[in-house]
C-alpha positions as CSV (number, residue, x, y, z in Angstrom):
1,M,-39.3,23.3,-28.6
2,S,-38.2,25.5,-31.6
3,T,-40.6,27.6,-33.0
4,E,-38.8,28.4,-36.6
5,N,-39.6,26.3,-39.3
6,E,-41.0,23.2,-37.2
7,G,-40.4,20.2,-39.3
8,T,-38.6,22.3,-42.5
9,E,-34.8,22.1,-43.2
10,V,-33.4,25.6,-42.3
11,P,-31.0,26.2,-45.2
12,P,-27.7,27.8,-44.0
13,A,-27.9,31.6,-43.7
14,P,-25.2,34.3,-45.2
15,S,-22.8,35.6,-42.9
16,A,-24.3,38.6,-43.7
17,P,-27.3,39.9,-45.9
18,P,-26.3,41.5,-49.4
19,V,-27.5,44.6,-49.8
20,P,-30.7,44.2,-52.5
21,V,-30.5,46.1,-55.2
22,E,-33.3,49.1,-56.0
23,S,-36.5,48.1,-57.3
24,P,-39.0,50.3,-58.6
25,A,-41.9,48.7,-56.6
26,A,-39.7,49.8,-53.5
27,S,-42.2,51.5,-51.2
28,P,-41.2,55.1,-50.1
29,Q,-41.3,54.0,-46.6
30,A,-37.5,52.6,-47.4
31,T,-36.1,55.9,-48.3
32,A,-38.0,58.0,-46.1
33,T,-36.8,57.2,-42.7
34,E,-32.8,55.8,-41.7
35,A,-32.9,52.5,-39.5
36,S,-30.5,51.8,-36.7
37,T,-29.2,49.0,-38.2
38,T,-25.4,47.1,-38.6
39,P,-23.9,48.8,-41.5
40,L,-24.6,46.9,-44.2
41,P,-21.7,46.1,-47.3
42,P,-21.6,47.8,-50.5
43,V,-23.1,46.4,-53.4
44,P,-20.7,44.9,-56.1
45,S,-19.8,47.4,-58.7
46,S,-20.6,44.2,-61.2
47,A,-24.0,43.9,-60.2
48,P,-26.7,45.3,-63.1
49,G,-28.2,48.1,-61.8
50,A,-26.3,49.2,-59.2
51,P,-26.3,52.5,-57.5
52,E,-23.4,54.5,-56.8
53,P,-21.6,53.7,-53.6
54,E,-22.9,55.4,-50.8
55,P,-23.5,54.2,-47.4
56,A,-25.0,50.6,-46.4
57,H,-27.5,52.0,-44.0
58,A,-29.2,53.7,-46.6
59,G,-30.3,50.9,-48.8
60,Q,-33.1,48.5,-47.7
61,V,-32.9,47.0,-44.3
62,P,-34.2,44.0,-43.4
63,A,-37.5,43.6,-42.5
64,Y,-36.5,42.8,-39.0
65,A,-35.1,45.9,-38.8
66,S,-37.8,47.9,-40.6
67,A,-40.5,46.9,-39.4
68,G,-42.8,48.8,-37.6
69,A,-40.4,52.2,-39.0
70,P,-42.3,55.6,-38.6
71,E,-44.4,56.4,-41.8
72,T,-43.3,58.6,-44.9
73,G,-43.2,61.9,-43.8
74,Q,-42.3,61.5,-40.2
75,G,-39.8,63.8,-38.9
76,A,-37.0,62.5,-36.8
77,G,-38.1,64.2,-33.9
78,S,-41.3,62.1,-33.5
79,G,-39.6,59.0,-33.9
80,H,-36.2,57.1,-32.9
81,E,-33.1,58.8,-34.9
82,A,-30.9,56.6,-37.0
83,G,-28.4,55.7,-34.7
84,A,-30.0,55.9,-31.7
85,W,-30.6,53.7,-29.0
86,P,-32.3,51.6,-27.9
87,P,-34.2,51.0,-31.5
88,P,-37.8,51.2,-32.0
89,P,-40.1,48.6,-30.4
90,P,-40.7,45.7,-32.7
91,P,-43.9,44.9,-34.0
92,V,-46.7,43.0,-32.4
93,T,-46.4,40.4,-34.8
94,P,-42.3,40.1,-35.6
95,S,-41.9,39.5,-39.2
96,Y,-40.7,36.1,-39.2
97,M,-44.3,35.3,-37.5
98,D,-46.1,37.1,-40.7
99,A,-48.5,34.8,-41.8
100,G,-48.2,36.5,-45.4
101,D,-45.1,34.4,-46.0
102,S,-43.6,31.7,-44.1
103,A,-41.0,30.4,-46.2
104,A,-39.4,33.9,-47.2
105,Y,-38.1,37.1,-45.9
106,A,-40.4,39.7,-45.9
107,D,-40.1,42.8,-47.5
108,G,-38.8,46.1,-46.6
109,G,-42.4,47.1,-46.2
110,G,-42.9,44.8,-43.0
111,G,-45.3,42.8,-43.9
112,G,-46.9,40.8,-47.3
113,D,-45.6,38.9,-50.2
114,T,-45.3,41.5,-53.0
115,G,-42.1,42.8,-52.1
116,T,-38.8,42.1,-53.6
117,P,-36.4,39.5,-51.5
118,W,-33.2,40.8,-50.6
119,G,-30.3,39.8,-53.3
120,A,-32.8,38.6,-55.7
121,T,-30.5,39.6,-58.9
122,Y,-27.9,37.7,-57.2
123,D,-30.2,34.6,-57.4
124,Q,-29.4,34.2,-54.0
125,Q,-31.0,30.9,-52.4
126,P,-34.3,32.2,-50.2
127,K,-32.9,32.8,-46.5
128,P,-34.9,31.3,-43.4
129,K,-38.0,33.3,-42.3
130,S,-36.4,33.9,-39.3
131,G,-33.6,36.9,-39.0
132,R,-30.9,37.5,-36.3
133,G,-34.0,39.1,-34.3
134,G,-36.0,35.7,-34.4
135,L,-32.8,33.2,-34.0
136,F,-31.9,35.1,-30.6
137,A,-35.1,34.9,-29.9
138,A,-35.6,31.4,-30.2
139,V,-32.3,30.8,-28.5
140,L,-33.3,33.1,-25.6
141,V,-36.8,30.9,-25.4
142,A,-34.8,27.5,-25.4
143,A,-32.9,28.8,-22.8
144,L,-35.4,29.8,-20.4
145,V,-37.0,26.9,-21.1
146,A,-33.9,24.5,-20.5
147,G,-32.9,26.8,-17.0
148,G,-36.5,26.0,-16.0
149,L,-36.5,22.4,-16.4
150,G,-32.8,22.3,-15.3
151,G,-34.3,24.1,-12.3
152,G,-36.9,22.0,-12.1
153,L,-35.3,18.6,-12.6
154,G,-33.1,19.6,-9.8
155,Y,-35.3,20.2,-7.6
156,T,-37.3,16.8,-8.4
157,L,-33.9,15.1,-8.0
158,A,-33.0,16.8,-4.8
159,K,-36.7,15.9,-3.1
160,D,-36.5,12.5,-4.5
161,N,-33.2,11.7,-2.9
162,D,-34.3,13.4,0.2
163,D,-37.2,11.3,0.3
164,S,-35.6,8.3,-0.7
165,T,-34.1,5.5,1.8
166,T,-32.0,3.9,-1.3
167,S,-30.2,7.0,-2.7
168,T,-26.4,6.7,-3.0
169,T,-26.3,9.4,-0.1
170,V,-27.8,8.0,2.3
171,A,-26.8,4.6,1.7
172,A,-23.3,5.9,2.2
173,A,-24.2,7.6,5.6
174,Q,-25.6,4.6,6.9
175,Q,-22.9,2.0,6.1
176,S,-20.6,1.2,9.1
177,G,-17.5,-0.2,6.7
178,G,-19.0,-3.6,6.5
179,D,-17.2,-7.0,7.5
180,L,-13.8,-6.8,6.4
181,K,-12.1,-10.2,4.9
182,R,-8.3,-10.5,5.4
183,D,-6.5,-13.2,2.7
184,A,-4.6,-15.5,4.9
185,G,-1.5,-14.7,2.9
186,T,-1.3,-11.3,4.5
187,V,0.4,-10.2,7.6
188,A,-2.6,-9.9,9.1
189,G,-3.9,-12.9,8.1
190,V,-1.2,-14.3,9.6
191,V,-1.1,-12.6,12.5
192,A,-4.8,-13.8,13.1
193,K,-3.8,-17.0,13.0
194,A,-0.4,-16.9,14.7
195,L,-1.3,-14.5,17.8
196,P,-3.4,-16.8,19.9
197,S,-0.7,-19.3,20.2
198,T,1.9,-17.1,21.9
199,V,2.4,-16.5,25.2
200,T,3.7,-13.4,26.9
201,I,5.8,-15.3,29.9
202,E,7.0,-13.7,33.5
203,A,9.8,-14.9,35.2
204,E,11.0,-14.3,38.7
205,S,13.2,-15.6,41.1
206,S,13.1,-16.9,44.5
207,S,14.3,-13.3,45.7
208,G,11.7,-11.3,43.5
209,E,13.9,-10.3,40.6
210,G,13.1,-11.5,36.8
211,G,11.6,-10.4,33.4
212,T,9.3,-10.8,30.5
213,G,9.9,-12.6,27.5
214,T,7.4,-14.8,24.8
215,G,7.1,-18.2,24.0
216,F,4.7,-20.2,21.6
217,V,2.3,-23.4,21.7
218,F,4.6,-26.5,20.8
219,D,1.9,-29.0,20.7
220,T,-1.4,-30.0,22.3
221,Q,-0.1,-31.0,25.9
222,G,0.7,-27.4,27.1
223,H,4.5,-26.9,26.5
224,I,6.0,-23.8,25.5
225,V,8.6,-23.3,23.6
226,T,11.2,-20.0,24.4
227,N,14.8,-19.3,25.2
228,N,16.7,-20.2,28.2
229,H,17.8,-16.6,29.2
230,V,13.9,-16.1,29.8
231,V,13.0,-18.4,32.3
232,A,17.0,-18.6,33.8
233,D,15.8,-16.1,36.8
234,A,13.1,-19.0,37.8
235,V,15.4,-22.1,38.1
236,D,16.1,-22.5,41.2
237,G,12.4,-22.1,43.1
238,G,11.3,-19.2,41.2
239,K,7.8,-18.7,39.5
240,L,6.6,-18.8,35.8
241,T,3.3,-17.6,34.9
242,A,2.3,-17.2,31.0
243,T,-0.7,-15.1,29.3
244,F,-2.4,-15.5,26.1
245,P,-3.7,-12.7,24.4
246,D,-7.1,-13.0,25.3
247,G,-5.9,-12.2,28.6
248,K,-5.9,-16.4,30.4
249,K,-3.2,-16.4,32.0
250,Y,-1.8,-20.2,33.7
251,D,1.0,-21.0,36.2
252,A,3.7,-22.6,34.5
253,E,6.5,-25.1,35.3
254,I,10.4,-25.5,33.8
255,V,10.3,-29.0,32.3
256,G,13.7,-28.5,31.1
257,H,16.6,-25.8,29.3
258,A,19.8,-25.9,27.2
259,Q,22.3,-23.1,28.5
260,G,24.3,-23.8,25.2
261,Y,21.4,-23.7,22.8
262,D,19.8,-20.8,24.6
263,V,16.2,-23.2,24.1
264,A,13.8,-23.8,27.2
265,V,10.5,-25.5,27.1
266,I,7.9,-24.7,29.9
267,K,4.7,-26.4,30.3
268,L,1.4,-25.3,31.4
269,K,-0.4,-26.1,34.3
270,N,-4.0,-26.8,33.9
271,A,-3.6,-26.6,30.1
272,P,-6.6,-25.8,28.3
273,S,-7.9,-28.5,26.1
274,D,-8.1,-26.3,22.8
275,L,-4.6,-25.4,22.4
276,Q,-3.5,-24.8,18.7
277,P,0.5,-25.4,18.2
278,L,2.1,-23.3,15.6
279,T,3.0,-25.0,12.4
280,L,7.0,-24.7,12.1
281,G,9.0,-24.6,8.6
282,D,12.0,-25.8,7.5
283,S,14.8,-23.6,8.5
284,D,17.3,-24.9,5.7
285,K,15.0,-23.7,3.0
286,V,14.6,-20.3,4.0
287,A,16.3,-17.6,1.7
288,V,17.7,-14.3,1.9
289,G,15.2,-11.8,1.1
290,D,12.0,-13.7,2.6
291,S,9.2,-12.0,4.5
292,T,9.2,-12.5,8.3
293,I,7.0,-11.3,10.6
294,A,7.8,-11.3,14.6
295,I,6.0,-11.7,17.9
296,G,6.5,-10.6,21.1
297,A,6.2,-8.2,24.0
298,P,9.1,-5.9,23.5
299,F,9.6,-4.1,27.2
300,G,6.4,-5.7,28.0
301,L,4.5,-4.4,25.6
302,S,2.6,-8.0,24.8
303,N,1.6,-9.1,21.6
304,T,3.5,-6.9,19.3
305,V,3.6,-7.7,15.7
306,T,6.5,-6.7,13.6
307,T,8.2,-7.7,10.2
308,G,11.0,-7.8,8.0
309,I,12.9,-9.9,5.4
310,I,15.8,-12.3,6.1
311,S,18.7,-10.6,6.3
312,A,21.3,-13.3,6.3
313,K,22.0,-17.0,7.3
314,N,24.2,-19.4,9.0
315,R,25.4,-16.1,11.2
316,P,27.5,-17.1,14.0
317,V,26.3,-15.4,16.9
318,A,27.5,-16.2,20.8
319,S,25.6,-14.2,22.8
320,S,25.1,-13.8,26.8
321,D,23.1,-11.3,29.1
322,G,26.3,-9.4,30.0
323,S,25.8,-11.3,33.4
324,A,29.1,-12.0,35.1
325,T,28.1,-15.3,35.8
326,S,26.1,-15.6,32.3
327,K,27.8,-18.2,29.7
328,A,27.8,-17.7,26.1
329,S,25.2,-19.6,23.8
330,Y,26.5,-20.0,20.3
331,M,23.9,-20.2,17.2
332,S,24.6,-20.2,13.5
333,A,21.4,-18.3,12.8
334,L,19.1,-16.4,11.0
335,Q,19.7,-12.8,11.0
336,T,16.2,-10.5,10.3
337,D,15.9,-6.8,10.2
338,A,12.2,-7.4,11.6
339,S,12.2,-4.8,14.8
340,I,13.4,-7.0,18.0
341,N,13.5,-5.6,21.6
342,P,14.0,-7.0,24.9
343,G,10.8,-9.1,25.7
344,N,10.8,-10.7,22.1
345,S,13.0,-13.1,23.5
346,G,11.5,-16.5,22.8
347,G,9.1,-15.5,20.5
348,P,8.6,-16.9,17.0
349,L,10.0,-15.5,13.8
350,L,7.8,-16.8,11.2
351,D,7.5,-17.1,7.5
352,A,5.1,-15.1,5.3
353,A,2.7,-18.4,5.0
354,G,3.1,-18.4,9.4
355,N,5.3,-20.9,9.2
356,V,7.5,-20.7,12.6
357,I,11.3,-20.6,10.8
358,G,13.1,-19.3,14.3
359,I,13.2,-18.7,17.8
360,N,13.9,-14.7,18.1
361,S,17.0,-14.8,20.6
362,A,19.6,-11.8,20.1
363,I,20.3,-8.2,18.9
364,Q,23.2,-6.1,18.2
365,S,23.2,-3.5,20.3
366,S,24.9,-0.3,19.1
367,S,25.2,0.8,23.2
368,S,27.2,-2.2,24.0
369,G,28.9,-3.0,20.7
370,G,28.2,-6.2,21.0
371,L,25.8,-9.4,20.8
372,S,23.3,-9.0,23.6
373,T,20.1,-10.1,24.9
374,G,20.2,-7.7,27.5
375,Q,18.0,-4.0,28.0
376,S,19.3,-2.5,24.6
377,G,16.9,-1.2,21.6
378,S,16.6,-2.3,17.9
379,I,18.8,-1.0,15.2
380,G,17.4,-3.5,12.7
381,L,19.9,-6.6,13.3
382,G,17.7,-9.4,15.2
383,F,19.0,-13.1,15.4
384,A,16.9,-16.1,15.6
385,I,18.0,-19.8,16.6
386,P,16.7,-21.7,13.0
387,I,13.9,-23.8,14.2
388,N,15.3,-27.1,12.5
389,Q,17.7,-26.6,15.4
390,A,15.3,-26.0,17.6
391,K,13.3,-28.5,17.6
392,Y,15.7,-31.0,18.1
393,V,16.1,-29.6,21.4
394,A,13.1,-29.2,22.3
395,Q,12.2,-33.0,21.5
396,Q,15.2,-34.1,23.3
397,L,14.3,-31.7,26.5
398,I,11.0,-32.8,26.8
399,K,11.8,-36.3,26.3
400,T,14.8,-36.2,28.9
401,G,15.0,-33.0,30.6
402,K,18.2,-32.4,29.7
403,P,19.9,-31.0,26.4
404,V,22.3,-33.2,23.9
405,Y,24.8,-31.6,22.4
406,A,27.0,-32.7,19.3
407,K,30.6,-32.2,19.2
408,I,33.7,-33.4,18.0
409,G,35.9,-34.1,20.9
410,A,37.9,-31.0,20.7
411,S,38.4,-27.8,22.4
412,V,39.1,-24.8,20.3
413,T,40.1,-21.1,21.3
414,L,37.8,-18.6,21.3
415,T,39.7,-15.5,20.1
416,E,39.5,-13.9,16.4
417,G,42.3,-13.2,14.4
418,T,43.3,-16.7,13.7
419,G,41.9,-17.5,10.5
420,G,40.0,-20.2,11.6
421,A,39.2,-22.4,14.6
422,Q,42.4,-23.4,15.8
423,I,42.9,-26.1,18.6
424,S,44.1,-25.1,21.3
425,Q,47.5,-25.7,21.9
426,K,47.5,-26.2,26.3
427,S,45.3,-28.7,28.0
428,T,42.7,-27.7,30.3
429,D,42.3,-28.4,34.2
430,A,39.2,-30.3,33.0
431,A,40.4,-32.2,29.6
432,D,43.0,-32.4,27.0
433,P,42.9,-30.2,23.8
434,V,42.1,-33.6,22.1
435,E,39.7,-35.9,23.9
436,S,41.3,-39.0,23.8
437,G,39.3,-41.7,21.7
438,G,36.9,-39.0,20.5
439,P,36.0,-37.9,17.3
440,A,39.0,-35.4,16.6
441,A,41.4,-37.7,17.9
442,A,40.2,-40.5,15.7
443,A,40.2,-38.4,12.4
444,G,43.7,-37.4,13.3
445,L,43.4,-33.8,14.1
446,K,46.0,-32.2,16.9
447,P,46.4,-29.4,19.0
448,G,47.3,-26.3,16.8
449,D,45.4,-27.0,13.6
450,V,43.5,-24.8,12.4
451,I,39.9,-25.9,11.2
452,T,39.0,-23.8,8.4
453,K,35.5,-25.2,7.1
454,L,33.0,-27.6,8.1
455,D,30.9,-29.3,5.1
456,D,30.6,-26.0,2.4
457,H,30.7,-23.5,5.9
458,V,33.6,-21.4,6.0
459,I,34.9,-21.1,9.5
460,D,36.5,-18.1,10.8
461,S,36.6,-18.7,14.5
462,G,36.0,-21.0,17.3
463,P,32.4,-19.6,18.0
464,T,31.5,-20.2,14.3
465,L,32.4,-23.6,14.5
466,I,31.0,-24.7,17.7
467,G,27.6,-22.6,16.2
468,E,27.9,-25.0,13.0
469,I,28.6,-28.1,14.8
470,W,25.4,-27.6,16.7
471,T,23.2,-27.6,14.1
472,H,23.8,-31.1,13.2
473,K,22.5,-33.9,15.5
474,P,25.0,-36.4,17.2
475,G,25.8,-39.3,14.9
476,D,26.1,-37.1,11.5
477,K,29.0,-37.0,9.4
478,V,30.7,-34.2,8.6
479,Q,34.0,-32.9,6.3
480,I,36.6,-30.9,8.4
481,T,39.3,-28.9,6.5
482,Y,42.2,-28.1,8.6
483,E,45.3,-26.6,7.7
484,R,48.9,-27.8,9.5
485,D,52.0,-26.8,9.0
486,G,50.9,-24.7,5.9
487,K,49.1,-27.4,4.3
488,S,45.9,-27.9,4.2
489,K,43.4,-31.6,4.6
490,T,40.3,-32.4,4.6
491,V,39.0,-35.4,7.0
492,E,35.8,-37.1,7.4
493,L,34.1,-37.5,11.2
494,T,31.4,-39.0,12.7
495,L,30.2,-36.2,15.4
496,G,30.2,-37.3,19.3
497,S,27.4,-36.4,22.0
498,R,27.3,-34.8,25.0
499,E,24.4,-34.5,27.4
500,G,23.8,-31.8,29.7
501,D,25.6,-28.7,30.6
502,S,28.9,-28.6,31.7
């Protein structure tokens, strides 16, 4: 609380008090002693009755400086000399507390109300009761009070926080993180739903050789879709097991496999009744740049999740496991940069909504320089069988146990640099280059013709043509563009069918 002019507006104080004019009524006390105060400016020469210029400290001094000064006749030796430090002690009652005049400065005598106020001849407004000493004292008192309150409040608040169980600090220390809900559209949300429907497949041949791959639940009857090369070792009397992320392991058997498509279907023995098949998407509607999520068991690390995008569509891929007896598989693949490694084969490639858009099947290997399903690491070039094709193949395998392939009824060379898919010039031991009575023969195609387009897809090689044909079903009508003797021609043909691997 302020101790000066409580309840009264305080007029502004001048920047420096003017030197008062000599007054006949001035007390001799004021001239008898020099006050140790800050020098005052000289009186303007234009002021009436102004004395000759002399040192500022020789004039009358403010009450807060002269109060309690030595009486007239008191020697300098008995009191403080002019300019000495510290100054003489203040009076018991400071001038700003003087009861004789509560509104104006006291006179040079240090008390009473009979003295002439400073600067009376300049018609100055009365200054506040408190002088610099009073202001300093008030500020000091206020600071001490504020400091005391601050310290007291700080201690009280700290003590309250220590005693309270609802304070922010205590509550934060007791929190355990709470339940974190993840949106269905996030990677974590998609994986949380899809992962329980994926399995790690272990295939072992009768001689004990084998490997690890991945598969996913296709229906509630216990059918699992995977790659042909994942289960190839167990085809002839081998052993198959499928393990879910929760650790439950089931024996399985091969229902059917398609080496050309690189698709296989196995079925769980004693399948649980609560299987949740993954939702199948539409691979024809996938766009380059769409987000992808791959689930698999790379190098045996089950339930591994990686993410990426669709890097390309309709990528012609001919893959094999690199063995001498292996036959190539052909696909018009979805390319993704999601990390795919050995063990991811057969696992689902999901879109951002969790729909299966492909089956992870092959990678580009920097070590071998070719497309492979063998033991090589990911360099960001992975390939998946489009789910529209894989779904059709899986349904055929479940129905008949054998794959059905679409065909044009002509054999083509597999060499590069022909500018398209060239129909073979010579017949093989098995069949003529153009099957008699087949679709190609009916459309007028002959040995040596170079097929450059199938519908709107550019054909640059034999494997590309095979991959594109196998994206269709038997009975589909397609447009074939070919070149013969430097001339281009387009014909329509109806695709035939071939059952089983041969």
